[in-house]
N, CA and C of each residue as an Amber inpcrd file, in Angstrom:
protein
   258
 -62.9120000 -79.1450000   7.9270000 -63.5970000 -78.4890000   8.7530000
 -62.5230000 -78.2390000  10.1150000 -62.7090000 -77.1740000  10.8900000
 -61.8760000 -76.7060000  11.6110000 -62.8750000 -76.6610000  13.2340000
 -62.3530000 -77.7070000  13.7810000 -63.0460000 -78.1300000  15.3970000
 -61.7910000 -78.2760000  16.1460000 -62.2770000 -77.6710000  17.3760000
 -61.4860000 -77.9540000  18.7630000 -62.0730000 -78.0100000  19.6320000
 -61.7220000 -78.4020000  21.2180000 -62.5800000 -78.2270000  22.4280000
 -62.4680000 -76.9810000  22.6720000 -63.7600000 -76.5410000  23.3350000
 -63.6410000 -75.3130000  24.3660000 -63.7810000 -75.3750000  25.1360000
 -62.8670000 -74.8950000  26.3150000 -63.4660000 -74.9500000  27.9080000
 -64.4740000 -73.6330000  28.2650000 -65.4070000 -74.4540000  28.7530000
 -66.6060000 -73.7470000  29.1530000 -66.2600000 -73.5070000  30.2950000
 -67.1350000 -72.7030000  31.4060000 -66.9810000 -72.4520000  32.6460000
 -67.4180000 -73.5150000  33.6210000 -66.8110000 -73.6270000  34.6490000
 -66.6210000 -74.7650000  35.6030000 -68.5570000 -74.9340000  35.8950000
 -68.3240000 -76.4380000  35.7910000 -69.9550000 -76.9660000  36.1300000
 -69.8850000 -77.2220000  37.2990000 -71.0600000 -77.2870000  38.0310000
 -71.3380000 -77.1430000  39.4680000 -70.6420000 -78.0830000  40.3580000
 -70.4980000 -78.8930000  39.6150000 -69.3310000 -80.1350000  40.1710000
 -67.9770000 -79.6130000  40.4730000 -67.6510000 -78.9920000  39.9270000
 -66.3140000 -78.0820000  39.7640000 -65.5720000 -78.7870000  38.6470000
 -65.8490000 -79.5030000  37.6970000 -64.9510000 -80.3470000  36.3140000
 -65.3740000 -79.0270000  35.4220000 -64.2320000 -79.1970000  34.7250000
 -64.1630000 -78.5730000  33.2910000 -64.8340000 -79.3930000  32.3470000
 -66.0770000 -78.7180000  31.5920000 -66.2750000 -79.6400000  30.5470000
 -65.8950000 -78.8450000  29.1490000 -65.5890000 -79.7150000  28.1320000
 -65.3280000 -79.3360000  26.9700000 -66.5740000 -79.6910000  26.0830000
 -66.6970000 -78.8640000  24.9470000 -67.3250000 -78.8740000  24.0270000
 -66.9830000 -78.6370000  23.0820000 -67.3680000 -79.4650000  21.7530000
 -66.5610000 -79.1650000  20.6610000 -67.0570000 -78.0370000  19.7890000
 -66.2900000 -77.1310000  18.9960000 -66.9990000 -75.8270000  18.3900000
 -66.8750000 -76.3300000  17.0310000 -67.3350000 -75.6150000  16.2250000
 -67.1050000 -76.1150000  14.4530000 -67.6550000 -74.5660000  13.8680000
 -66.7220000 -74.3330000  13.2660000 -67.2930000 -73.4170000  12.0210000
 -68.0750000 -73.6760000  11.2830000 -69.2600000 -72.9970000  10.6950000
 -70.0830000 -72.9750000   9.9530000 -69.4950000 -72.8550000   8.2360000
 -70.1150000 -73.4100000   7.2940000 -69.5480000 -73.1870000   5.9980000
 -69.1110000 -71.6500000   5.3180000 -70.1690000 -71.0290000   6.1240000
 -69.9690000 -69.2260000   5.7580000 -68.7060000 -68.6670000   6.2440000
 -68.6790000 -69.0530000   7.8520000 -67.6610000 -68.5960000   8.6930000
 -66.3660000 -69.0280000   7.9600000 -66.3100000 -70.6550000   7.7460000
 -64.8910000 -71.3330000   6.9430000 -64.4370000 -70.3880000   5.5470000
 -65.7570000 -69.9750000   4.9710000 -65.1240000 -69.3510000   3.6000000
 -64.8650000 -67.9890000   4.0690000 -65.4550000 -67.5510000   5.1550000
 -64.9100000 -65.9920000   5.2520000 -63.6720000 -66.2780000   6.1490000
 -63.3350000 -67.2290000   6.8010000 -61.9340000 -66.8020000   7.4450000
 -60.9610000 -67.1830000   6.6040000 -61.0630000 -68.3380000   5.3550000
 -60.4630000 -68.4410000   4.0060000 -59.8230000 -67.4450000   3.0610000
 -61.0540000 -66.5370000   3.0360000 -61.0000000 -65.5060000   2.0090000
 -59.6970000 -64.0940000   2.9610000 -60.1500000 -64.2000000   4.2270000
 -59.1840000 -63.4350000   4.6050000 -58.0960000 -63.3120000   4.7810000
 -57.9100000 -65.2770000   5.2370000 -56.3360000 -65.6370000   5.0870000
 -55.8690000 -65.9160000   3.6850000 -56.4830000 -65.8050000   2.6700000
 -55.1690000 -66.0690000   1.5660000 -55.0970000 -64.7820000   1.1940000
 -56.4150000 -63.3090000   1.4930000 -55.5660000 -62.1380000   1.5230000
 -54.3480000 -61.6230000   2.1840000 -54.7640000 -62.2450000   3.3420000
 -53.2270000 -61.5510000   4.1810000 -52.3400000 -62.2430000   3.3420000
 -52.1930000 -63.6090000   3.3590000 -51.0740000 -64.2300000   2.5300000
 -50.7080000 -63.5420000   1.2100000 -51.2350000 -63.1420000   0.5160000
 -51.0180000 -62.4570000  -0.6810000 -50.5940000 -61.0990000  -0.8180000
 -50.8270000 -60.5070000   0.7070000 -50.1160000 -59.0800000   0.9720000
 -49.2680000 -59.2850000   1.5360000 -48.8450000 -60.3530000   1.9940000
 -47.1720000 -60.9230000   2.6930000 -46.3200000 -61.0630000   1.5620000
 -46.8760000 -61.6840000   0.2000000 -46.2390000 -62.1090000  -0.9020000
 -45.9920000 -60.7400000  -1.5110000 -46.5450000 -60.0390000  -1.4640000
 -45.8920000 -58.7610000  -2.3820000 -45.6020000 -58.2270000  -1.6120000
 -45.4130000 -57.8500000  -0.4040000 -44.4770000 -57.3630000   0.1380000
 -43.1210000 -58.2990000  -0.0430000 -42.8990000 -59.2020000  -0.1150000
 -41.9120000 -59.9870000   0.0120000 -41.0600000 -59.9840000  -1.1390000
 -42.1240000 -60.0630000  -2.6410000 -41.6750000 -59.7180000  -3.7660000
 -40.9600000 -58.4770000  -3.9530000 -41.7620000 -57.2190000  -3.3660000
 -41.2110000 -55.7350000  -3.4660000 -40.0510000 -55.7780000  -2.8520000
 -39.7180000 -56.4690000  -1.7630000 -38.3390000 -56.2830000  -0.8170000
 -37.0930000 -56.7920000  -1.8440000 -37.5400000 -58.1850000  -2.2150000
 -36.6660000 -58.7430000  -2.9400000 -36.0410000 -57.9770000  -4.0730000
 -37.0950000 -57.1940000  -4.9670000 -36.8150000 -56.3900000  -5.9080000
 -35.7650000 -55.4040000  -5.6380000 -36.0420000 -54.9390000  -4.8140000
 -35.1170000 -53.2880000  -3.8050000 -33.8670000 -53.9530000  -3.7030000
 -33.8030000 -55.2710000  -2.9810000 -32.4130000 -55.8750000  -2.6740000
 -31.6450000 -56.1500000  -4.1530000 -31.7710000 -57.0260000  -5.0190000
 -31.5910000 -57.5410000  -6.3610000 -31.3630000 -56.1480000  -7.3010000
 -32.0280000 -54.9380000  -7.2520000 -31.7550000 -53.9070000  -7.9630000
 -31.2070000 -52.8480000  -7.4850000 -30.3010000 -52.7470000  -6.7840000
 -30.5140000 -51.1000000  -5.6190000 -29.5920000 -50.5230000  -6.4410000
 -30.0580000 -49.0190000  -6.4050000 -29.1460000 -47.8840000  -7.2820000
 -27.8920000 -48.4230000  -6.9750000 -27.3640000 -47.9400000  -7.9870000
 -25.4100000 -48.4480000  -7.8940000 -24.7430000 -47.3990000  -8.0180000
 -24.3310000 -47.2700000  -6.2920000 -23.6810000 -46.1730000  -5.9890000
 -22.1280000 -46.1610000  -5.9030000 -21.3550000 -45.2570000  -6.6260000
 -19.8320000 -45.4100000  -6.5870000 -19.2150000 -45.0970000  -5.1280000
 -18.6700000 -45.7840000  -4.2720000 -17.9230000 -44.7330000  -3.2470000
 -17.3070000 -43.7500000  -3.5600000 -16.6710000 -43.3260000  -2.4000000
 -15.9540000 -42.0420000  -2.8080000 -14.7380000 -42.5130000  -3.1620000
 -13.9240000 -42.9610000  -2.6910000 -12.9370000 -43.5300000  -3.4930000
 -12.8750000 -43.8880000  -4.6160000 -13.7320000 -44.1190000  -5.4170000
 -14.3190000 -44.7980000  -6.8070000 -14.5560000 -43.4770000  -7.6330000
 -14.9710000 -42.5740000  -6.6150000 -15.3060000 -41.1480000  -7.5130000
 -14.0270000 -40.4130000  -7.3940000 -13.1360000 -40.7520000  -6.4770000
 -11.6360000 -39.8650000  -6.5670000 -11.0440000 -40.3690000  -7.7670000
 -10.8230000 -41.7440000  -7.7420000  -9.5630000 -42.2220000  -8.1850000
 -10.5230000 -41.8910000 -10.0940000 -11.8570000 -42.0880000 -10.8790000
 -12.3890000 -42.0330000 -11.5480000 -11.6900000 -40.3960000 -11.9530000
 -12.0760000 -39.0820000 -10.9500000 -11.5370000 -37.9670000 -11.3010000
 -10.0790000 -37.3850000 -11.6090000  -9.6030000 -38.5950000 -10.9680000
  -8.0750000 -38.4250000 -10.9680000  -7.4690000 -38.8280000 -12.6530000
  -8.0230000 -40.2550000 -12.7320000  -7.3430000 -40.3130000 -14.2990000
  -7.9120000 -39.7820000 -15.1480000  -9.1110000 -39.0960000 -14.7180000
  -9.9550000 -38.4940000 -16.0720000  -9.0420000 -37.0790000 -15.8590000
  -8.6920000 -36.4950000 -15.4640000  -8.0790000 -35.3860000 -15.4420000
  -6.4640000 -35.3990000 -16.4820000  -5.7820000 -36.9750000 -16.0370000
  -4.4980000 -37.3540000 -16.6420000  -5.0810000 -37.7940000 -17.8170000
  -5.7610000 -38.1230000 -18.1760000  -6.3790000 -38.5540000 -19.7620000
  -6.9820000 -37.0200000 -20.5970000  -7.1610000 -36.4970000 -19.9910000
  -8.3290000 -35.4240000 -20.7340000  -7.1200000 -34.3320000 -21.8370000
  -6.8880000 -34.0820000 -22.9650000  -5.9270000 -33.2290000 -23.8590000
  -6.1070000 -31.9600000 -23.5590000  -4.8200000 -31.4290000 -23.6010000
  -4.7480000 -30.2460000 -22.8500000  -5.7600000 -29.0450000 -23.5760000
  -5.9930000 -27.9920000 -22.9630000  -6.8150000 -26.7970000 -23.4570000
  -6.0770000 -26.3060000 -23.8620000  -6.8050000 -25.3000000 -24.6800000
  -6.4560000 -24.1230000 -26.1090000  -5.7110000 -23.3120000 -25.1580000
  -5.6450000 -23.0960000 -23.9740000  -5.0910000 -22.2840000 -23.1800000
  -3.5030000 -22.5320000 -23.0100000  -3.5460000 -23.5880000 -22.8300000
  -2.1430000 -24.6250000 -22.6900000  -1.2070000 -24.3600000 -24.1370000
  -2.1610000 -24.5880000 -24.6650000  -1.0200000 -24.5430000 -26.4410000
  -1.0330000 -22.9210000 -26.4340000  -1.8180000 -22.0630000 -26.3900000
  -1.5270000 -20.6820000 -26.7840000   0.0940000 -20.3350000 -26.1130000
   0.3150000 -20.9790000 -25.0870000   1.1410000 -20.5100000 -23.7850000
   2.4620000 -20.8050000 -24.5300000   2.4210000 -22.1950000 -24.8840000
   3.7570000 -22.6340000 -25.7020000   4.1320000 -22.5820000 -26.8410000
């Protein structure tokens, strides 16, 4: 059960009186349902963030692309035009 002292207004004598407050069963169930729903939303967002971090789109750097183009150009067979000029 959720109970906590709650400060009320000052009494006529000037002291602060505390009175315990409790949630009814319906209020406790409503609070628990809202808390569970919020937890589930946070958990779903966390899982989605982790998936995007784990499987990012593979991007090659500019340098990697340059080397790939250079090496591909070195290994390509000569075209028919270069054969006809020889």
